[in-house]
N, C-alpha and C positions, 0 to 999 in steps of 0.2 A: 502152326500155332504153338505158342510157348508151352513147355512142360510145367511151368510155374503155376501156382494157384492164381486165381484172378487177382487177389489182393497183392501178391508179390509181383505179379506181372505189371499191375498198375503202378506200383512203386518204382520199378525199373523204368517204365515209360515216363513217369513224371520226372525222374532224374534227367532223362534225355531231353525232355521238352524244356525243363528249366535251363539246361545248358545252352539252349538256342536263344540268342538275343532277338526278341520280337517287340522291342520297345516301340511305341507308336510314334511315327514321325510327325503327326499332327500335334503331339504334346511336346516332343523333343526334336526340333529341326535337325535333320541329318540322320536320325535313327533309322535302323534297317526295316522296321515294319514286319509284315507277316510272310513275306515271300519264302524264306527258307523253312520256317516251321510248317507252312502249308505244304511245301514239297515233300518234307519228311513224312507227314501224316498221310498225304496222298499215296506215296509209294507203299507205305505199310498197309493201308486199307486195300489198295489194288492187289497186293499179295494175298490178302484174305478173301479175295473174290468179289470185292465191291466194284461197281462201275463209278469211276471218280471223275469229277470235273473240277478244275480250278476256275474260280469265278472272280474276275477283276471288277472292282467298283467302277461304274461309269465316270464318277467324279475324279478318280485317280487309279490308273491301271496298276500301280504298285501296291495298292491295298487289295490283297488277294485272299479270298475265302475258299474253303473246301466243301464240296458236296459229294458225298459217297452214298450210293444206293445199293442195297442187296435185296433182291426179290427172292422170297422163299419158294419152295416147290409147290405150294398150294395157295389159293387165294386167301385173303384175310385183311385185317386192318393194317394201317401204316403208322408206325411209331417213329418220331424224329428225336434224335439226341442233338443237343445244341450246346455250344460253348464258344467263348471268344479266344482268339489267338494272340491278341495284343496285350501288352502290359504297359503300366506307367513307367516313368524314368527310374534311374538308379542313383540319383544324387544322394550322397552320404553313405552308400552301401560299400562294403568291402567284398570284392570278388563275388558279385551278384549272380553270375552265371556258372558258378561252381557249386553244385548242390552238395550239401553236407547233412549228415544225420547225427543228432545228439539229443539225448534225453527224451526219446520218443517223438522227436519232431524232425521234419525235413525242411531245411532252410534254403532260401534262394528267391530271386525275384520271380514272381508268378506262382510260387509254391501254393499259396492259398487262393490267389485271384488270377487265373483259375486253372493252372496247368495240371493240378492234381485231379480236379473235376474232369478236365478234358481226358486225362489218362484213363480214368475210370470208365468214361463213356466209350472210348475207343476199344478198351479191352472187352467191355460188355458186348459191343457190336461184333467184335471178332468171334467171341465165344458163341454168340447166337448164330452167326453165319456158319460156323463150323459144325454146329449140331443140327442144322437145318431148322426151319421154322415156317409156319404159315405167314402170309402177309409180307410186309416190306419193312425193313429197317433202314432208316436214313440217318447218316451222321452229317452234321453241318458244323464246321468250325469257321467262325466269322471274324472278319477284320473290323477294327475301328470301334469296338464297343466302348472303349474308354473315352471316346470323344463324340463323334457325330453319328455313329451307327450306320455308316454307308455300307458296311459289309452285310449286316442283317437285311437291309433294304434290297441289296443286290441278290442275296440268296433267296429271299421270298419271291422276287420277280423271276428268278431262275426256276424255282420249283413250279410256280404258276405257269410259266411258258411251256414247261414240259408236262403239264397236266398232273403233277403230283399233288394229291390231296392227303392230308394227314388227320388221323383221329386224335392224336395227343402228341405233345412236344414236352420233353424233359430238358430243362436248362440247369446245368450243374454249377450254378453260381455258388460261392461259399456261403453256406447257411448253418454250418455246424451240425449238419444232417437233420436239422429241423425243416419244416415245409413253410416256405413263404406263402401266406394266404392272401396277402394284400401288400401293395406298395404305393407310395405317393407318386404323383406326377409333379411337373414343374413348368413354370414359364419365366422367362427372363425379359424384362422390359428396360430399355435404355431411354433415359429422360434427358432432354436438353432444356436448360433455362437460359433465356436471353434477356439481359437487362441493359443498362446503360452505364458505361464507365465514367468515372470522374476522379479528380484528385481526392485523396482521403481526407483532406482538410475541408472539403466542400461536399459532404454526403448528401445535402439537399438537392444537388444536381444529378445524383446517380439513381439508378434503379439497381439495387445491390443484389447481384446474383447469389452471393454467398449467404445473405440473409434469407433469400428465397430457398436456398438449399437447406438451411437449418429448419425453416418452416416445413419443407417437404419431408425431412427426416422425422419430424414430429408426427406428421400425417402417417408415415410408414409405421411408426410405433403404435399409433392409435388404431390403425387398421389391423395390425397384428394382435393387439389386445382384444379387438372385437372378434376375431376368429377364435380366440381362446375362450370366449364366452358362449360359443355355439356348442351343441351336444357333441361329445367326444366320440370318435370312431373307436370300436372295441379293440382294434389292433394298432391303429396309427395315431390315436389321440386327436391332434388338431392339425389343420393347415397352418401356414405361416407366411408372413411377409418379412423380408430381410433386405437391408441395403448392403451391398457387397463392395461396390467401387464408387468412390466420390472424387471428383476433380473440380477445382475452381481456382481462380486467381491467376494473375500473370506476373505481378511485380509488387514489391513494397510501395506504399504510398499511392496505390491505385485501387479504387473500389472495383471489384470484379464485374465485368460485363457478361460473362458466360460461366456456366457450371453444368456438369453432367453427373448423373447418378444412375447406377445400375441397381435395379430392384428385382429381387427374386421372390416368386410366389410358389410355395409348395402346396399342391392341391391334394384333395382326398377323392376317393372313388365317388362318382356322382357330380363332381365339379369339373367344368371345362377349363382346360389350361388357357385357351384363348381369351377367356373372360377376364384374365388378369389385366389386359390392356384397358378395358373399360373401368376396372377398379382403380388403376393407377391414374387414368384420366380424371376420375372424380377427385383424387387427391390434388392433382394439378389445378383443377378448377377452384378448389378451396383456397389454395395458396395464391393464385392469380387474382382472386376476388379481393384480397387484402393488399395487393401490390399493383396499383395502376401502372401501366407501361411495361409490365413483365409479359414476355411472350414465352410460350412453352410448346414442346413437342414430345411425343413418345412413340416408340416403335417396339414391336414384339420381335425379339431376335431369336429366341429359342422357345419351343414348347413340346412337351411330352405328356401324355395322359397317364393318370393314375390307373391302377389295375387291381382287380380282385379275382381270385381263383374261383372256378366253378364249384358249386356245392354238390352237384349231381353230375352223372354222366361219366364219360371215359376218363377225363382227367382226375375227377374225384376218386374213381375206382383205382386208378394207377397210383395216386398219392397214398391211398389207404394201404394198398398192398406193399408199396415201397416202405411205408412207415412200419408195417408189421414185420417185414424182413429185417429192417434196421434195428428193430427192438430185440431181436434174438440175442441173448447173452449180453445185452446192454444194461447199464445201470439205470437209464431212464429212457422212456419212450420219446421219440421225436414229437415236437409240439408244432402246432400251427401258429405262426408268428407273423408280425408285420414288419416291413422294412421302411425306414424313413426316406430312403433314397430311391431313385428310379432304376428299373431294369428293363431289358429288352423283351421280357415276357409280355409287356403291353403291345409290342409290335406283332408278335406271333398271334396273340389273342385277337388283335384287330384284323389280322389276315384270316380269321375264322378257324384257327387251330387252338383248341383248348390246351392250356399250358400248366405244367408243374415246375416249381423251382425248388431244387434240393441238391446239395453237394457238400463235400468235405471242406473243412476250414481249419483255421488255427488262430493266427494273430499277425499283426504288423502289415495289414493290407495298406498299400501305398506308402509304407513307412520304410525305415532304413534296415529293419530286421524282420523279414517276412518269413512265416513258417506255416506248415500244415501239420495237423495231428496225424501221426502215422496210423493209429488205430482207425480213425475215420476214413483215411485214404484206403486202407486195406478192406474195410467192411463194405464200402460203397459199391464196387462193381458187381459183386455177387447179388446184392439186393436189387440192383438195376436189372440184372439178367432175369431174376425171378418175377419182378413186376412187369417186365416187357413180355415175357412168355405168357403171363396171365392176360395182358392186353391183346397180344396177337392171337390168343385163343378165341377172342370175340367177347370176353366178359366186359360188361359196361355198367352193371348195377352198382350203386353206391348209396 
């Protein structure tokens, strides 16, 4: 184990992880993915006494995740640490895998999303193992979070196959050390409009797919407005409808026979993502009723559920202790906040594992200049150690 403080150890590890190119190949064809970073983490945790498995995704054996387990000397609860190994691409970045420090910030691809969080979790896991502990500490570093979450699915299957049940999971996504208490879900619906082509000088002979597309876009706006008239969620405000991709037309002087539209529905806790298909079909029915001869189809291409953190029990207790530790010598106490985007916390919770989301952050996520705040990075691992010790002792009241 390093002689450095947990915070300085996490900084050095974050620099190492940033230096490893783990850009997702499903986002950037030809990118290396998670194989090398998974191997580096596996070797480090094996050296700390963890039993380590590299877990390939069934969909793509090159998408490798890490599962590392350390059983303490006495029975007790199980705490899982989780983070993702992959990053988005590096277009527009200068020297993205050369970590540099300036003005209290650590720069590089993945610095904030989320190699600093990973580093904090790994250092915390090592320190807990070295000091002995009751119960079990599990580290999971998953592939493909930035796209289809095949790594998280593979890891959850791996844990279930080995009979590992967990009392709480900490996901170190970048939250600026606040606690994510809820996040939205989403559904993506792809719509096809089939009309009849004609010469643009004879519109009466056509069923104009572009006109139908315009009417459908108006229906999307109307549906989005209706969602904003509903009671607001205390942390997430409103769900939404958004049109993100539109295609129509084949040539000048030809009225379009076909058009496609991709519609995204952001959902709130209590709403089912799959219901977006029914909502979109209602829009299509309204358009088709005004355009005889128009044929329509819709299919659900992606769906992920919204999530809310438990207000009581092991996860709530863990979140409270973590927040109290992070408040020490801090200007402001961590807050419970909502995230407008989706996270893999919903998958862990759906697997029956109460989940907490908290990690160091900075700025430039998915942008050309990404960085993490060094103070947050240094404070995070010690707080995780304290909260995990409390959880492993069997405390669960909150």
